[in-house]
Biopython code that builds the backbone (N, CA, C, O; Angstrom):
import numpy as np
from Bio.PDB.StructureBuilder import StructureBuilder

atoms = [
    (1, "MET", "N", (39.862, 6.933, 28.056)),
    (1, "MET", "CA", (38.531, 6.497, 28.408)),
    (1, "MET", "C", (37.537, 7.601, 28.078)),
    (1, "MET", "O", (37.838, 8.787, 28.221)),
    (2, "ALA", "N", (36.375, 7.207, 27.645)),
    (2, "ALA", "CA", (35.350, 8.170, 27.252)),
    (2, "ALA", "C", (34.791, 8.882, 28.467)),
    (2, "ALA", "O", (34.667, 8.304, 29.546)),
    (3, "ARG", "N", (34.462, 10.130, 28.273)),
    (3, "ARG", "CA", (33.897, 10.923, 29.340)),
    (3, "ARG", "C", (32.402, 10.641, 29.452)),
    (3, "ARG", "O", (31.692, 10.677, 28.447)),
    (4, "THR", "N", (31.926, 10.367, 30.636)),
    (4, "THR", "CA", (30.497, 10.138, 30.837)),
    (4, "THR", "C", (29.838, 11.472, 31.135)),
    (4, "THR", "O", (30.421, 12.348, 31.773)),
    (5, "SER", "N", (28.633, 11.600, 30.668)),
    (5, "SER", "CA", (27.898, 12.844, 30.855)),
    (5, "SER", "C", (26.527, 12.530, 31.428)),
    (5, "SER", "O", (25.892, 11.550, 31.040)),
    (6, "THR", "N", (26.087, 13.344, 32.327)),
    (6, "THR", "CA", (24.753, 13.163, 32.879)),
    (6, "THR", "C", (23.725, 13.909, 32.050)),
    (6, "THR", "O", (22.523, 13.693, 32.202)),
    (7, "ASN", "N", (24.188, 14.776, 31.182)),
    (7, "ASN", "CA", (23.300, 15.567, 30.353)),
    (7, "ASN", "C", (23.302, 14.993, 28.943)),
    (7, "ASN", "O", (24.301, 15.109, 28.233)),
    (8, "MET", "N", (22.195, 14.373, 28.524)),
    (8, "MET", "CA", (22.133, 13.741, 27.206)),
    (8, "MET", "C", (22.195, 14.771, 26.084)),
    (8, "MET", "O", (22.690, 14.468, 24.999)),
    (9, "ARG", "N", (21.704, 15.978, 26.325)),
    (9, "ARG", "CA", (21.762, 17.008, 25.292)),
    (9, "ARG", "C", (23.206, 17.385, 24.992)),
    (9, "ARG", "O", (23.549, 17.706, 23.854)),
    (10, "GLY", "N", (24.022, 17.346, 25.987)),
    (10, "GLY", "CA", (25.431, 17.646, 25.768)),
    (10, "GLY", "C", (26.136, 16.527, 25.028)),
    (10, "GLY", "O", (27.074, 16.781, 24.272)),
    (11, "PHE", "N", (25.706, 15.313, 25.228)),
    (11, "PHE", "CA", (26.327, 14.151, 24.583)),
    (11, "PHE", "C", (25.903, 14.051, 23.128)),
    (11, "PHE", "O", (26.736, 13.839, 22.247)),
    (12, "TYR", "N", (24.623, 14.202, 22.876)),
    (12, "TYR", "CA", (24.094, 14.150, 21.515)),
    (12, "TYR", "C", (23.728, 15.564, 21.065)),
    (12, "TYR", "O", (22.579, 15.985, 21.196)),
    (13, "ARG", "N", (24.674, 16.265, 20.555)),
    (13, "ARG", "CA", (24.414, 17.634, 20.116)),
    (13, "ARG", "C", (23.555, 17.626, 18.868)),
    (13, "ARG", "O", (23.795, 16.852, 17.941)),
    (14, "GLN", "N", (22.568, 18.479, 18.849)),
    (14, "GLN", "CA", (21.675, 18.584, 17.707)),
    (14, "GLN", "C", (22.058, 19.803, 16.884)),
    (14, "GLN", "O", (22.177, 20.915, 17.397)),
    (15, "LYS", "N", (22.246, 19.566, 15.610)),
    (15, "LYS", "CA", (22.536, 20.663, 14.698)),
    (15, "LYS", "C", (21.485, 20.616, 13.601)),
    (15, "LYS", "O", (21.533, 19.759, 12.718)),
    (16, "LYS", "N", (20.551, 21.527, 13.660)),
    (16, "LYS", "CA", (19.464, 21.545, 12.704)),
    (16, "LYS", "C", (19.409, 22.898, 12.015)),
    (16, "LYS", "O", (19.716, 23.931, 12.609)),
    (17, "LYS", "N", (19.014, 22.870, 10.754)),
    (17, "LYS", "CA", (18.842, 24.112, 10.018)),
    (17, "LYS", "C", (17.581, 24.816, 10.513)),
    (17, "LYS", "O", (16.620, 24.180, 10.944)),
    (18, "ASN", "N", (17.613, 26.124, 10.440)),
    (18, "ASN", "CA", (16.463, 26.966, 10.790)),
    (18, "ASN", "C", (16.016, 26.790, 12.237)),
    (18, "ASN", "O", (14.845, 27.014, 12.545)),
    (19, "HIS", "N", (16.903, 26.402, 13.114)),
    (19, "HIS", "CA", (16.584, 26.289, 14.527)),
    (19, "HIS", "C", (17.651, 27.045, 15.317)),
    (19, "HIS", "O", (18.814, 27.096, 14.917)),
    (20, "THR", "N", (17.253, 27.614, 16.413)),
    (20, "THR", "CA", (18.203, 28.313, 17.267)),
    (20, "THR", "C", (18.154, 27.712, 18.653)),
    (20, "THR", "O", (17.114, 27.218, 19.090)),
    (21, "THR", "N", (19.275, 27.753, 19.342)),
    (21, "THR", "CA", (19.352, 27.219, 20.697)),
    (21, "THR", "C", (19.355, 28.381, 21.677)),
    (21, "THR", "O", (20.125, 29.328, 21.521)),
    (22, "THR", "N", (18.503, 28.313, 22.678)),
    (22, "THR", "CA", (18.443, 29.359, 23.696)),
    (22, "THR", "C", (19.526, 29.119, 24.730)),
    (22, "THR", "O", (20.243, 28.119, 24.678)),
    (23, "ALA", "N", (19.633, 30.024, 25.647)),
    (23, "ALA", "CA", (20.659, 29.926, 26.684)),
    (23, "ALA", "C", (20.432, 28.709, 27.580)),
    (23, "ALA", "O", (21.391, 28.201, 28.162)),
    (24, "THR", "N", (19.204, 28.230, 27.707)),
    (24, "THR", "CA", (18.915, 27.076, 28.556)),
    (24, "THR", "C", (19.129, 25.758, 27.825)),
    (24, "THR", "O", (18.970, 24.690, 28.416)),
    (25, "GLY", "N", (19.489, 25.822, 26.538)),
    (25, "GLY", "CA", (19.729, 24.602, 25.786)),
    (25, "GLY", "C", (18.523, 24.091, 25.025)),
    (25, "GLY", "O", (18.603, 23.052, 24.369)),
    (26, "CYS", "N", (17.402, 24.803, 25.098)),
    (26, "CYS", "CA", (16.205, 24.386, 24.381)),
    (26, "CYS", "C", (16.289, 24.815, 22.926)),
    (26, "CYS", "O", (16.860, 25.859, 22.609)),
    (27, "ILE", "N", (15.733, 24.029, 22.069)),
    (27, "ILE", "CA", (15.734, 24.341, 20.648)),
    (27, "ILE", "C", (14.393, 24.950, 20.287)),
    (27, "ILE", "O", (13.339, 24.407, 20.618)),
    (28, "THR", "N", (14.445, 26.085, 19.605)),
    (28, "THR", "CA", (13.223, 26.737, 19.169)),
    (28, "THR", "C", (13.227, 26.816, 17.648)),
    (28, "THR", "O", (14.279, 26.990, 17.032)),
    (29, "LYS", "N", (12.067, 26.691, 17.055)),
    (29, "LYS", "CA", (11.949, 26.769, 15.607)),
    (29, "LYS", "C", (11.867, 28.222, 15.175)),
    (29, "LYS", "O", (11.230, 29.050, 15.827)),
    (30, "SER", "N", (12.518, 28.508, 14.075)),
    (30, "SER", "CA", (12.393, 29.846, 13.519)),
    (30, "SER", "C", (11.213, 29.872, 12.565)),
    (30, "SER", "O", (10.785, 28.828, 12.073)),
    (31, "LYS", "N", (10.699, 31.032, 12.308)),
    (31, "LYS", "CA", (9.559, 31.173, 11.409)),
    (31, "LYS", "C", (10.025, 30.914, 9.979)),
    (31, "LYS", "O", (11.059, 31.423, 9.546)),
    (32, "SER", "N", (9.255, 30.127, 9.265)),
    (32, "SER", "CA", (9.609, 29.783, 7.897)),
    (32, "SER", "C", (8.413, 29.983, 6.992)),
    (32, "SER", "O", (7.269, 29.767, 7.392)),
    (33, "THR", "N", (8.688, 30.397, 5.768)),
    (33, "THR", "CA", (7.621, 30.564, 4.786)),
    (33, "THR", "C", (7.596, 29.396, 3.819)),
    (33, "THR", "O", (6.920, 29.460, 2.792)),
    (34, "LYS", "N", (8.300, 28.358, 4.119)),
    (34, "LYS", "CA", (8.370, 27.181, 3.250)),
    (34, "LYS", "C", (7.003, 26.482, 3.204)),
    (34, "LYS", "O", (6.285, 26.446, 4.204)),
    (35, "THR", "N", (6.653, 25.927, 2.037)),
    (35, "THR", "CA", (5.378, 25.214, 1.913)),
    (35, "THR", "C", (5.434, 23.925, 2.716)),
    (35, "THR", "O", (6.512, 23.359, 2.901)),
    (36, "PRO", "N", (4.303, 23.460, 3.188)),
    (36, "PRO", "CA", (4.281, 22.220, 3.969)),
    (36, "PRO", "C", (4.796, 21.039, 3.154)),
    (36, "PRO", "O", (4.671, 21.021, 1.930)),
    (37, "SER", "N", (5.375, 20.056, 3.838)),
    (37, "SER", "CA", (5.987, 18.916, 3.150)),
    (37, "SER", "C", (4.952, 17.971, 2.557)),
    (37, "SER", "O", (5.296, 17.150, 1.706)),
    (38, "PHE", "N", (3.700, 18.059, 2.978)),
    (38, "PHE", "CA", (2.692, 17.149, 2.457)),
    (38, "PHE", "C", (2.129, 17.614, 1.114)),
    (38, "PHE", "O", (1.383, 16.871, 0.477)),
    (39, "VAL", "N", (2.462, 18.803, 0.679)),
    (39, "VAL", "CA", (2.007, 19.299, -0.613)),
    (39, "VAL", "C", (2.923, 18.711, -1.680)),
    (39, "VAL", "O", (4.147, 18.782, -1.567)),
    (40, "SER", "N", (2.329, 18.137, -2.703)),
    (40, "SER", "CA", (3.110, 17.486, -3.739)),
    (40, "SER", "C", (2.694, 17.970, -5.114)),
    (40, "SER", "O", (1.524, 18.272, -5.346)),
    (41, "ASP", "N", (3.649, 18.043, -6.019)),
    (41, "ASP", "CA", (3.360, 18.406, -7.398)),
    (41, "ASP", "C", (3.073, 17.171, -8.242)),
    (41, "ASP", "O", (2.656, 17.295, -9.393)),
    (42, "ILE", "N", (3.285, 16.001, -7.696)),
    (42, "ILE", "CA", (3.098, 14.764, -8.430)),
    (42, "ILE", "C", (1.606, 14.462, -8.522)),
    (42, "ILE", "O", (0.885, 14.532, -7.526)),
    (43, "THR", "N", (1.162, 14.134, -9.701)),
    (43, "THR", "CA", (-0.253, 13.792, -9.859)),
    (43, "THR", "C", (-0.492, 12.381, -9.369)),
    (43, "THR", "O", (0.388, 11.525, -9.462)),
    (44, "GLN", "N", (-1.655, 12.142, -8.859)),
    (44, "GLN", "CA", (-1.988, 10.826, -8.348)),
    (44, "GLN", "C", (-2.396, 9.912, -9.481)),
    (44, "GLN", "O", (-2.919, 10.353, -10.505)),
    (45, "THR", "N", (-2.145, 8.616, -9.276)),
    (45, "THR", "CA", (-2.587, 7.639, -10.254)),
    (45, "THR", "C", (-4.098, 7.499, -10.154)),
    (45, "THR", "O", (-4.665, 7.760, -9.093)),
    (46, "PRO", "N", (-4.759, 7.097, -11.218)),
    (46, "PRO", "CA", (-6.208, 6.956, -11.150)),
    (46, "PRO", "C", (-6.611, 5.868, -10.166)),
    (46, "PRO", "O", (-5.842, 4.950, -9.881)),
    (47, "ALA", "N", (-7.810, 5.985, -9.663)),
    (47, "ALA", "CA", (-8.325, 5.002, -8.707)),
    (47, "ALA", "C", (-8.371, 3.628, -9.361)),
    (47, "ALA", "O", (-8.473, 3.513, -10.582)),
    (48, "LEU", "N", (-8.297, 2.587, -8.535)),
    (48, "LEU", "CA", (-8.296, 1.228, -9.053)),
    (48, "LEU", "C", (-9.623, 0.861, -9.687)),
    (48, "LEU", "O", (-9.658, 0.043, -10.607)),
    (49, "HIS", "N", (-10.685, 1.429, -9.232)),
    (49, "HIS", "CA", (-11.981, 1.136, -9.833)),
    (49, "HIS", "C", (-12.991, 2.198, -9.434)),
    (49, "HIS", "O", (-12.848, 2.887, -8.425)),
    (50, "THR", "N", (-13.988, 2.297, -10.243)),
    (50, "THR", "CA", (-15.159, 3.098, -9.898)),
    (50, "THR", "C", (-16.380, 2.227, -10.135)),
    (50, "THR", "O", (-16.269, 1.181, -10.775)),
    (51, "ARG", "N", (-17.498, 2.614, -9.654)),
    (51, "ARG", "CA", (-18.686, 1.766, -9.685)),
    (51, "ARG", "C", (-19.153, 1.392, -11.088)),
    (51, "ARG", "O", (-19.554, 0.251, -11.321)),
    (52, "ASP", "N", (-19.106, 2.332, -12.017)),
    (52, "ASP", "CA", (-19.713, 2.111, -13.325)),
    (52, "ASP", "C", (-18.737, 1.633, -14.392)),
    (52, "ASP", "O", (-19.139, 1.427, -15.537)),
    (53, "ASP", "N", (-17.456, 1.449, -14.045)),
    (53, "ASP", "CA", (-16.458, 1.109, -15.056)),
    (53, "ASP", "C", (-16.507, -0.339, -15.514)),
    (53, "ASP", "O", (-16.039, -0.630, -16.615)),
    (54, "PHE", "N", (-17.045, -1.256, -14.733)),
    (54, "PHE", "CA", (-16.913, -2.669, -15.023)),
    (54, "PHE", "C", (-18.261, -3.368, -15.110)),
    (54, "PHE", "O", (-19.251, -2.954, -14.507)),
    (55, "CYS", "N", (-18.255, -4.439, -15.884)),
    (55, "CYS", "CA", (-19.456, -5.266, -15.977)),
    (55, "CYS", "C", (-19.556, -6.136, -14.715)),
    (55, "CYS", "O", (-18.650, -6.151, -13.881)),
    (56, "ASP", "N", (-20.652, -6.841, -14.598)),
    (56, "ASP", "CA", (-20.871, -7.678, -13.414)),
    (56, "ASP", "C", (-19.841, -8.788, -13.293)),
    (56, "ASP", "O", (-19.445, -9.142, -12.183)),
    (57, "GLU", "N", (-19.397, -9.349, -14.431)),
    (57, "GLU", "CA", (-18.400, -10.418, -14.393)),
    (57, "GLU", "C", (-17.076, -9.927, -13.815)),
    (57, "GLU", "O", (-16.479, -10.576, -12.955)),
    (58, "GLU", "N", (-16.627, -8.768, -14.302)),
    (58, "GLU", "CA", (-15.360, -8.219, -13.806)),
    (58, "GLU", "C", (-15.475, -7.816, -12.342)),
    (58, "GLU", "O", (-14.520, -7.968, -11.581)),
    (59, "ARG", "N", (-16.623, -7.310, -11.948)),
    (59, "ARG", "CA", (-16.835, -6.943, -10.545)),
    (59, "ARG", "C", (-16.759, -8.188, -9.653)),
    (59, "ARG", "O", (-16.171, -8.137, -8.572)),
    (60, "ALA", "N", (-17.347, -9.298, -10.097)),
    (60, "ALA", "CA", (-17.280, -10.550, -9.322)),
    (60, "ALA", "C", (-15.848, -11.066, -9.250)),
    (60, "ALA", "O", (-15.426, -11.571, -8.209)),
    (61, "LEU", "N", (-15.093, -10.945, -10.344)),
    (61, "LEU", "CA", (-13.703, -11.390, -10.337)),
    (61, "LEU", "C", (-12.843, -10.521, -9.419)),
    (61, "LEU", "O", (-11.936, -11.025, -8.758)),
    (62, "ARG", "N", (-13.120, -9.243, -9.376)),
    (62, "ARG", "CA", (-12.372, -8.366, -8.469)),
    (62, "ARG", "C", (-12.687, -8.681, -7.008)),
    (62, "ARG", "O", (-11.805, -8.616, -6.152)),
    (63, "GLU", "N", (-13.918, -9.015, -6.729)),
    (63, "GLU", "CA", (-14.260, -9.427, -5.365)),
    (63, "GLU", "C", (-13.534, -10.718, -5.005)),
    (63, "GLU", "O", (-13.077, -10.884, -3.875)),
    (64, "PHE", "N", (-13.428, -11.632, -5.971)),
    (64, "PHE", "CA", (-12.664, -12.861, -5.753)),
    (64, "PHE", "C", (-11.195, -12.536, -5.501)),
    (64, "PHE", "O", (-10.571, -13.146, -4.634)),
    (65, "ASP", "N", (-10.632, -11.579, -6.250)),
    (65, "ASP", "CA", (-9.240, -11.170, -6.052)),
    (65, "ASP", "C", (-9.009, -10.622, -4.652)),
    (65, "ASP", "O", (-7.978, -10.894, -4.037)),
    (66, "MET", "N", (-9.955, -9.860, -4.154)),
    (66, "MET", "CA", (-9.779, -9.203, -2.861)),
    (66, "MET", "C", (-10.122, -10.090, -1.671)),
    (66, "MET", "O", (-9.840, -9.717, -0.532)),
    (67, "ASN", "N", (-10.720, -11.248, -1.904)),
    (67, "ASN", "CA", (-11.078, -12.141, -0.814)),
    (67, "ASN", "C", (-9.845, -12.948, -0.411)),
    (67, "ASN", "O", (-9.408, -13.830, -1.150)),
    (68, "MET", "N", (-9.293, -12.649, 0.746)),
    (68, "MET", "CA", (-8.070, -13.298, 1.198)),
    (68, "MET", "C", (-8.293, -14.722, 1.712)),
    (68, "MET", "O", (-7.335, -15.413, 2.058)),
    (69, "ALA", "N", (-9.534, -15.154, 1.762)),
    (69, "ALA", "CA", (-9.815, -16.525, 2.200)),
    (69, "ALA", "C", (-9.248, -17.540, 1.215)),
    (69, "ALA", "O", (-9.016, -18.692, 1.581)),
    (70, "TYR", "N", (-9.019, -17.121, -0.043)),
    (70, "TYR", "CA", (-8.519, -18.031, -1.069)),
    (70, "TYR", "C", (-7.027, -17.863, -1.310)),
    (70, "TYR", "O", (-6.497, -18.413, -2.275)),
    (71, "GLY", "N", (-6.345, -17.122, -0.462)),
    (71, "GLY", "CA", (-4.901, -16.939, -0.580)),
    (71, "GLY", "C", (-4.558, -15.674, -1.342)),
    (71, "GLY", "O", (-5.443, -14.966, -1.821)),
    (72, "PRO", "N", (-3.261, -15.394, -1.452)),
    (72, "PRO", "CA", (-2.830, -14.177, -2.135)),
    (72, "PRO", "C", (-3.130, -14.231, -3.624)),
    (72, "PRO", "O", (-3.150, -15.307, -4.220)),
    (73, "CYS", "N", (-3.363, -13.068, -4.223)),
    (73, "CYS", "CA", (-3.725, -13.030, -5.640)),
    (73, "CYS", "C", (-2.584, -12.554, -6.523)),
    (73, "CYS", "O", (-2.681, -12.659, -7.746)),
    (74, "LEU", "N", (-1.520, -12.040, -5.956)),
    (74, "LEU", "CA", (-0.410, -11.538, -6.760)),
    (74, "LEU", "C", (0.530, -12.662, -7.161)),
    (74, "LEU", "O", (0.806, -13.570, -6.377)),
    (75, "GLY", "N", (1.015, -12.587, -8.386)),
    (75, "GLY", "CA", (1.975, -13.558, -8.871)),
    (75, "GLY", "C", (1.355, -14.866, -9.335)),
    (75, "GLY", "O", (2.073, -15.838, -9.572)),
    (76, "ILE", "N", (0.053, -14.907, -9.467)),
    (76, "ILE", "CA", (-0.649, -16.121, -9.869)),
    (76, "ILE", "C", (-1.882, -15.700, -10.663)),
    (76, "ILE", "O", (-2.496, -14.676, -10.367)),
    (77, "THR", "N", (-2.239, -16.485, -11.662)),
    (77, "THR", "CA", (-3.434, -16.147, -12.431)),
    (77, "THR", "C", (-4.673, -16.442, -11.596)),
    (77, "THR", "O", (-4.614, -17.173, -10.607)),
    (78, "ARG", "N", (-5.775, -15.871, -12.004)),
    (78, "ARG", "CA", (-7.033, -16.096, -11.283)),
    (78, "ARG", "C", (-7.440, -17.563, -11.339)),
    (78, "ARG", "O", (-7.921, -18.119, -10.352)),
    (79, "LEU", "N", (-7.245, -18.184, -12.497)),
    (79, "LEU", "CA", (-7.620, -19.590, -12.633)),
    (79, "LEU", "C", (-6.743, -20.482, -11.754)),
    (79, "LEU", "O", (-7.251, -21.391, -11.098)),
    (80, "ALA", "N", (-5.439, -20.233, -11.735)),
    (80, "ALA", "CA", (-4.537, -21.015, -10.880)),
    (80, "ALA", "C", (-4.873, -20.807, -9.408)),
    (80, "ALA", "O", (-4.790, -21.745, -8.615)),
    (81, "ARG", "N", (-5.245, -19.605, -9.042)),
    (81, "ARG", "CA", (-5.638, -19.331, -7.654)),
    (81, "ARG", "C", (-6.927, -20.060, -7.302)),
    (81, "ARG", "O", (-7.044, -20.615, -6.210)),
    (82, "TRP", "N", (-7.902, -20.067, -8.222)),
    (82, "TRP", "CA", (-9.151, -20.777, -7.977)),
    (82, "TRP", "C", (-8.877, -22.271, -7.822)),
    (82, "TRP", "O", (-9.411, -22.906, -6.913)),
    (83, "GLU", "N", (-8.043, -22.842, -8.708)),
    (83, "GLU", "CA", (-7.732, -24.274, -8.634)),
    (83, "GLU", "C", (-6.972, -24.621, -7.351)),
    (83, "GLU", "O", (-7.211, -25.671, -6.754)),
    (84, "ARG", "N", (-6.067, -23.752, -6.931)),
    (84, "ARG", "CA", (-5.348, -23.975, -5.671)),
    (84, "ARG", "C", (-6.316, -23.965, -4.491)),
    (84, "ARG", "O", (-6.220, -24.810, -3.601)),
    (85, "ALA", "N", (-7.233, -23.027, -4.480)),
    (85, "ALA", "CA", (-8.228, -22.952, -3.407)),
    (85, "ALA", "C", (-9.105, -24.199, -3.411)),
    (85, "ALA", "O", (-9.467, -24.705, -2.348)),
    (86, "GLN", "N", (-9.448, -24.698, -4.590)),
    (86, "GLN", "CA", (-10.256, -25.919, -4.694)),
    (86, "GLN", "C", (-9.489, -27.124, -4.133)),
    (86, "GLN", "O", (-10.056, -27.936, -3.402)),
    (87, "ARG", "N", (-8.199, -27.238, -4.478)),
    (87, "ARG", "CA", (-7.367, -28.337, -3.972)),
    (87, "ARG", "C", (-7.249, -28.308, -2.454)),
    (87, "ARG", "O", (-7.210, -29.351, -1.801)),
    (88, "LEU", "N", (-7.192, -27.106, -1.904)),
    (88, "LEU", "CA", (-7.044, -26.953, -0.456)),
    (88, "LEU", "C", (-8.366, -27.065, 0.288)),
    (88, "LEU", "O", (-8.395, -26.974, 1.516)),
    (89, "GLY", "N", (-9.452, -27.261, -0.436)),
    (89, "GLY", "CA", (-10.752, -27.431, 0.196)),
    (89, "GLY", "C", (-11.368, -26.145, 0.705)),
    (89, "GLY", "O", (-12.146, -26.169, 1.659)),
    (90, "LEU", "N", (-11.034, -25.015, 0.081)),
    (90, "LEU", "CA", (-11.544, -23.722, 0.531)),
    (90, "LEU", "C", (-12.877, -23.365, -0.108)),
    (90, "LEU", "O", (-13.451, -22.325, 0.216)),
    (91, "ASP", "N", (-13.379, -24.197, -1.001)),
    (91, "ASP", "CA", (-14.684, -24.042, -1.636)),
    (91, "ASP", "C", (-14.859, -22.679, -2.312)),
    (91, "ASP", "O", (-15.714, -21.891, -1.908)),
    (92, "PRO", "N", (-14.037, -22.397, -3.355)),
    (92, "PRO", "CA", (-14.207, -21.129, -4.079)),
    (92, "PRO", "C", (-15.494, -21.149, -4.893)),
    (92, "PRO", "O", (-16.001, -22.229, -5.199)),
    (93, "PRO", "N", (-16.030, -20.005, -5.247)),
    (93, "PRO", "CA", (-17.304, -19.949, -5.980)),
    (93, "PRO", "C", (-17.207, -20.602, -7.362)),
    (93, "PRO", "O", (-16.262, -20.352, -8.109)),
    (94, "LYS", "N", (-18.174, -21.422, -7.685)),
    (94, "LYS", "CA", (-18.210, -22.115, -8.982)),
    (94, "LYS", "C", (-18.420, -21.131, -10.131)),
    (94, "LYS", "O", (-17.924, -21.353, -11.236)),
    (95, "GLU", "N", (-19.151, -20.048, -9.877)),
    (95, "GLU", "CA", (-19.391, -19.071, -10.933)),
    (95, "GLU", "C", (-18.095, -18.415, -11.411)),
    (95, "GLU", "O", (-17.968, -18.060, -12.583)),
    (96, "ILE", "N", (-17.138, -18.257, -10.500)),
    (96, "ILE", "CA", (-15.840, -17.694, -10.872)),
    (96, "ILE", "C", (-15.123, -18.645, -11.819)),
    (96, "ILE", "O", (-14.534, -18.214, -12.810)),
    (97, "HIS", "N", (-15.174, -19.938, -11.516)),
    (97, "HIS", "CA", (-14.544, -20.932, -12.378)),
    (97, "HIS", "C", (-15.169, -20.908, -13.767)),
    (97, "HIS", "O", (-14.454, -20.970, -14.767)),
    (98, "CYS", "N", (-16.479, -20.820, -13.839)),
    (98, "CYS", "CA", (-17.180, -20.752, -15.135)),
    (98, "CYS", "C", (-16.766, -19.504, -15.917)),
    (98, "CYS", "O", (-16.562, -19.568, -17.129)),
    (99, "LEU", "N", (-16.643, -18.367, -15.223)),
    (99, "LEU", "CA", (-16.228, -17.135, -15.888)),
    (99, "LEU", "C", (-14.808, -17.254, -16.434)),
    (99, "LEU", "O", (-14.518, -16.802, -17.542)),
    (100, "LEU", "N", (-13.933, -17.864, -15.649)),
    (100, "LEU", "CA", (-12.534, -17.971, -16.058)),
    (100, "LEU", "C", (-12.344, -18.967, -17.192)),
    (100, "LEU", "O", (-11.486, -18.768, -18.052)),
    (101, "LYS", "N", (-13.123, -20.023, -17.204)),
    (101, "LYS", "CA", (-13.003, -21.044, -18.251)),
    (101, "LYS", "C", (-13.633, -20.598, -19.567)),
    (101, "LYS", "O", (-13.057, -20.836, -20.629)),
    (102, "GLY", "N", (-14.782, -19.968, -19.522)),
    (102, "GLY", "CA", (-15.502, -19.687, -20.750)),
    (102, "GLY", "C", (-15.663, -18.229, -21.090)),
    (102, "GLY", "O", (-16.050, -17.887, -22.208)),
    (103, "GLY", "N", (-15.378, -17.383, -20.162)),
    (103, "GLY", "CA", (-15.649, -15.969, -20.397)),
    (103, "GLY", "C", (-14.526, -15.261, -21.125)),
    (103, "GLY", "O", (-13.431, -15.793, -21.309)),
    (104, "ASP", "N", (-14.831, -14.073, -21.523)),
    (104, "ASP", "CA", (-13.866, -13.218, -22.187)),
    (104, "ASP", "C", (-13.345, -12.226, -21.142)),
    (104, "ASP", "O", (-13.555, -11.018, -21.251)),
    (105, "VAL", "N", (-12.656, -12.769, -20.122)),
    (105, "VAL", "CA", (-12.214, -11.952, -18.996)),
    (105, "VAL", "C", (-10.701, -12.006, -18.886)),
    (105, "VAL", "O", (-10.045, -12.890, -19.438)),
    (106, "LYS", "N", (-10.173, -11.046, -18.165)),
    (106, "LYS", "CA", (-8.737, -10.985, -17.917)),
    (106, "LYS", "C", (-8.356, -12.050, -16.896)),
    (106, "LYS", "O", (-9.009, -12.178, -15.860)),
    (107, "LEU", "N", (-7.310, -12.812, -17.178)),
    (107, "LEU", "CA", (-6.930, -13.899, -16.285)),
    (107, "LEU", "C", (-6.023, -13.451, -15.144)),
    (107, "LEU", "O", (-5.880, -14.168, -14.153)),
    (108, "GLU", "N", (-5.414, -12.285, -15.268)),
    (108, "GLU", "CA", (-4.529, -11.793, -14.217)),
    (108, "GLU", "C", (-5.329, -11.009, -13.175)),
    (108, "GLU", "O", (-6.364, -10.420, -13.485)),
    (109, "CYS", "N", (-4.838, -11.013, -11.952)),
    (109, "CYS", "CA", (-5.437, -10.228, -10.866)),
    (109, "CYS", "C", (-5.423, -8.751, -11.255)),
    (109, "CYS", "O", (-4.494, -8.306, -11.929)),
    (110, "PHE", "N", (-6.420, -7.994, -10.850)),
    (110, "PHE", "CA", (-6.477, -6.587, -11.232)),
    (110, "PHE", "C", (-5.363, -5.770, -10.587)),
    (110, "PHE", "O", (-5.085, -4.659, -11.037)),
    (111, "LEU", "N", (-4.716, -6.293, -9.539)),
    (111, "LEU", "CA", (-3.601, -5.587, -8.905)),
    (111, "LEU", "C", (-2.256, -5.922, -9.548)),
    (111, "LEU", "O", (-1.243, -5.304, -9.222)),
    (112, "ASP", "N", (-2.242, -6.884, -10.448)),
    (112, "ASP", "CA", (-0.996, -7.309, -11.085)),
    (112, "ASP", "C", (-0.374, -6.154, -11.862)),
    (112, "ASP", "O", (-1.020, -5.556, -12.723)),
    (113, "GLY", "N", (0.872, -5.848, -11.558)),
    (113, "GLY", "CA", (1.564, -4.751, -12.219)),
    (113, "GLY", "C", (1.390, -3.405, -11.540)),
    (113, "GLY", "O", (2.053, -2.438, -11.915)),
    (114, "ARG", "N", (0.527, -3.322, -10.564)),
    (114, "ARG", "CA", (0.311, -2.056, -9.841)),
    (114, "ARG", "C", (0.969, -2.048, -8.473)),
    (114, "ARG", "O", (1.193, -0.988, -7.889)),
    (115, "VAL", "N", (1.272, -3.211, -7.973)),
    (115, "VAL", "CA", (1.853, -3.295, -6.629)),
    (115, "VAL", "C", (3.289, -3.710, -6.739)),
    (115, "VAL", "O", (3.973, -3.843, -5.724)),
]
sb = StructureBuilder()
sb.init_structure("model")
sb.init_model(0)
sb.init_chain("A")
sb.init_seg("    ")
for serial, (resi, resn, name, xyz) in enumerate(atoms, 1):
    if name == "N":
        sb.init_residue(resn, " ", resi, " ")
    sb.init_atom(name, np.array(xyz, "f"), 0.0, 1.0, " ", f" {name:<3s}", serial, name[0])
structure = sb.get_structure()
């Protein structure tokens, strides 16, 4: 039969690097010169957008992509998402439909391939 212990520290022994245990059973950290774990050598990906990068049409389409009232935008084209929202009676903007039908715009959500 297993031995029961009233002292949880004795039951779950902690073995950690760079730590020492005092006579009372407390764990103290030793001084380390290691760099903090939040410092990274990996470069960040560029921001998804900046103010001056896009024309007004693309900016309106991105706002449509980010509006969750019309459902998720990933895995579906912008036109299919607009048509689905129309079928469901969510009243998507008509200007978006005009841009998607006649414009020279990207049909995929701007997050497609990034998430």
